N, C-alpha and C positions, 0 to 999 in steps of 0.2 A: 420293959423296954422304957420305963422313963428309968430307974435306975442306971441303964447303958447306956444313957444322953450322957445324965448325969454325973457318971465317970468318967468322959471322953471329955466333960469340959470344966475337968479340973488341970487343977495350973501345971501339975507335975509331968504332962503329955505328951512328948517329942510325936510319938507317930503313933496313929491309930493302922490297923491291918482291918478291914472290912470285907469280912469271909463267911459272915450270918447270909445261906441260902436265900436266894427272892426276893421276895419283895420283904419279907421283914427285915429284908438289911439296907431297907430305904432314906426308914430315919434314924439311923445311928450312921452312914454317910452323910445324909445331909449337916448332924453335928458336926462331926469331924470336919469338913467343907470348911464349917463355920466359924471355926476353932480358930486356922491361924497355919496350923501345922500340917505336918506328911500326914497324907491317905494314899497307906497299899493298898489298893482299890483291885480284891479280889472278885466284888459282887459287883458282874458286868449289868443285869438287871436296874439298879442304880442311875444306871446312862440310859437305857432303854426307854426305863418308862419315865427316868427326870430327869433330862439331862441336862435342859436349859437351865434346871434350875439348880442343879448342884453346883454348875460350872461359873456360873452368877456369885454361887455361892461364893466359889473359891477363891473366886476372881478378887471383891469386894474385902476376904480376908487375907488372902495372899498366900491360902494354900495351894501344900504341893498337891500335883494327885499321882503319884507312877501306876501305873498299872502293872497293875502282876500274871494277869492273862498270856500266855505264853504269844500269843499272835502280838500282842499290844505289847511287850516288854518288846519284843524283837523294834515292829517299827518302833518308839522312845528311843531306842541303843541304835537304831543305825541313824535316829533323825539326832542325837549325841554325836554319830561321828559323823556326819554329814555337816553337821555346827549351827548352817541359820536354816529354820527352820519354813522362811520365805519361800525359801529356792531349792520347795518341795512342791516336784508339779502333778503325783499319786502314788497309791500306798496298793501296798499288791499284798493283799491277804492270803495265805494258804493252809489250805483243809487235806486232811487225807482223802475225803470222798465218804469215809464209812465201810463197815462190815460188808455194805452190800452196793460198792461202786463201780463191779465186771457183774453185776447181772444184769439180763435180759428187763430191758423195763417192763415189759409183759407182764415178768414173772416178783417184778417188784413188790405187788398187792395180795400175792400169798405168802409173803414175809411173816416167819414168827417170832416171838417175844426172844426166844433160845437167837434168832438172826439177827436181830436189830441190836442185842448186845456184844455180837462178839466182834468187837475192836478189833482189826490186825495192829495198832503201832500202841495205843495208849489204853491204863486201866481208869477208869472215869466209875461214876455212879450213876444209874441205871440210867436217869433221866438227862443227862447230860448224854450219853452215850445212843440215847434212841436221839437226838436232838441234830449227832454227827449223824445216824444213818442217814435223817430227814435232809440235812441239815441248814436245819433252824440254828444250831449252834453261828455257824459264819453269819445267817439272816443278824441275829442278834449281835455280833462284831462287824458285822459295818456301820451299822446303828450306834455303838459302843464305840466304833474311830472316827466316825462324823462330829462327835463330840468334844471327845477328848484331846484332837489334834485339827479341831477348824475346818476343815477338809466338805468341799461339794461331796455330796454323796459321788458324783458321775468320775470323780476322779478318785475312785476304789473300785481297786479287781479282784479279784477271787481268782486261785487256779488249786487245780487238783493238784496235790504234791505227795504221794503215795508214802515216800521212805519218814516225813515227820523230821527233817533235819533242816528243812530251811525252816523259821518261824513266821516269816513274816519277810518285807521286800520293802524301800524306798527308793523310788525312778524322780533325780531331780533332777532342775529346769535342764543339764545340760544333756543327759541322756543318760548318765552315771548309775547306778543300780549299787543299793548298799545294803547287804541283808546279815540277818544274825544267824550262827549257828549251833547248833547242838545238837545231841542225843534227845530223844522227849522225855524228858525231867525235868517236875516243875519244881525242884529245888533249885533249883536256877533265878529261875524269875524271882522266885519269893526275894530268894538272897539279894537280887540287886534291888528292889523294891527298899528290903532293908537298910542296906549300907549305900546304896546314890546316895553321890559319886565316887564312890573308894568301891575301887571289887576285890573281894579276898577271895583267900582259897576256898574250894566249896568242896560238900561231898558228892556235886551232882556227876553222872560219868561225862566223860570229856572224849571227841570223835578220836580214835587211833588211826592217826597217818597212815600208818604199817601199810594197812589194809587197803583195800581197794574201795570206794563208794559208789554207790549209777547213782545221780540225783536226778528225776523225772518231775515236768510237769502238765500240764494238759488245761486245757480251757475246760467250765464246769457247763455242760448239758440243762438246760433251762431244764426242758421235758423229764429228766430224770430226776430233778429236786426243786422244782418248782417252790419251794417255802423260800430263796434265795429270792425270790422277787419280788417278794415281801417287806423282805430286808430293807430291801432301796425303796423301796417302797415308802416305808413309813420314816425312814430314814429321811425320804426328798420333802416330808407329811410336816415330821415331828408332829409337835402337837399332843393330841391323848393317843394316835393312833400305836406312840410306844407301849403305852400301859397297856390299851386292849392288846394287842398282838402277844406282848411276855404273858398277860391270864390266859389268855386263849390256850395257849399251846401249852401252858403247863399243865391244865385238865384236861388238855386235849391226849397228852402225851399219856400222863395217868391213866384216861381208858383204855387207850393202847393196850401198857401195862399189865390192864385190869381185860384182856381178852376179847373189850366192848365195840372197840373198833378198829378195822385194817391200818396200819402205819400210812398208807395213802393217804387214808380219809383226814392225818393230822393236819395235813395245808389244806385241801377244801373246807373243813370246818373253821380254822385262821383268816381266813379270808372272808367267810360267810361274817363272821362278827365283827371282823374291822368295816366291810362293808358300810355294815348295817350300825351303825355306832351314833352318836349326836360325837359331833365333832368341834373343838374347839383347837385353837392354834396360843392361845396360851395361858393355860389351865394352870389353876391351883394347886398345892397338896393335894386339901380336900377333894377337889377331883380328881387328881388322877387314883387317889384309893377308892373313893366309890365308882370311875370305870371300869380299876380291877377287880371290884368284888363284882357289879356287872357280867361281866365278859365272864368272869366263871360260872355265875348262875346263867347264862342262853347260851354256856358251850354247854351244858349240861339240858339245855331246856331244849337246842338245836337236835344236839343224840336223841333224845327223846321221839322228837318226831317226826326224823328220818329213820328212826327205826322202828 
């Protein structure tokens, strides 16, 4: 890690792509924000866990943070199209709803690992696919959007959009809504983060306008996706909550993938650990890292007690 941080801080670097998975990517993201260069951010945990520290470091150094997540890239692009960020009234994050979006709610507790990993539109790793099934991925993205775009959580909404063509939308003060559309292909937001503000030819798939498309969206059912409310709660409270939620979820997902808990218990575990941690509104990096480890240990302890 020390060598990575040293490399980031060398003078001949102009863009850092933060794509280390999970909490191990936090220290390098912070180092990149401190350099004053562009940070192409694919590691959402950096903002979920330490959003205030990261954004403060970027503001102090003048670093650009360009989101790589498809939803936040879509919002960033839509705001550029609308020109004045001060005129933004609402952010609308779209969600596929995951592989279980049409299951009866009473059947979700019986979902197998294979059921949760059968995503209908995206090809992703096991952890993020389970997060999509519980919509914890969208909970984390709400927190990320709060920090990236300096938005009140009450001005962020989530809708289910099964086709995954609209990647997110921005509603402006006058009621106009600007969206970014494209077939689901991560090469597009990755390239945009690297080449912004220019747009170059891309290998990403394009919409075929000679074919018919149907684009649907519907509100999120909170009973089906209790994890989403945790994201809004953490976005409102800030402080140490993001570190605790992120760590608890990572361990809970792994326990589900090991067959030790049910899919529906992931949000239950996370809420329990979040409610019982020692909250601090303005934690240091060391405090956040300590709470990350505490949360992981607490999930393991909670699981042993409940079993």
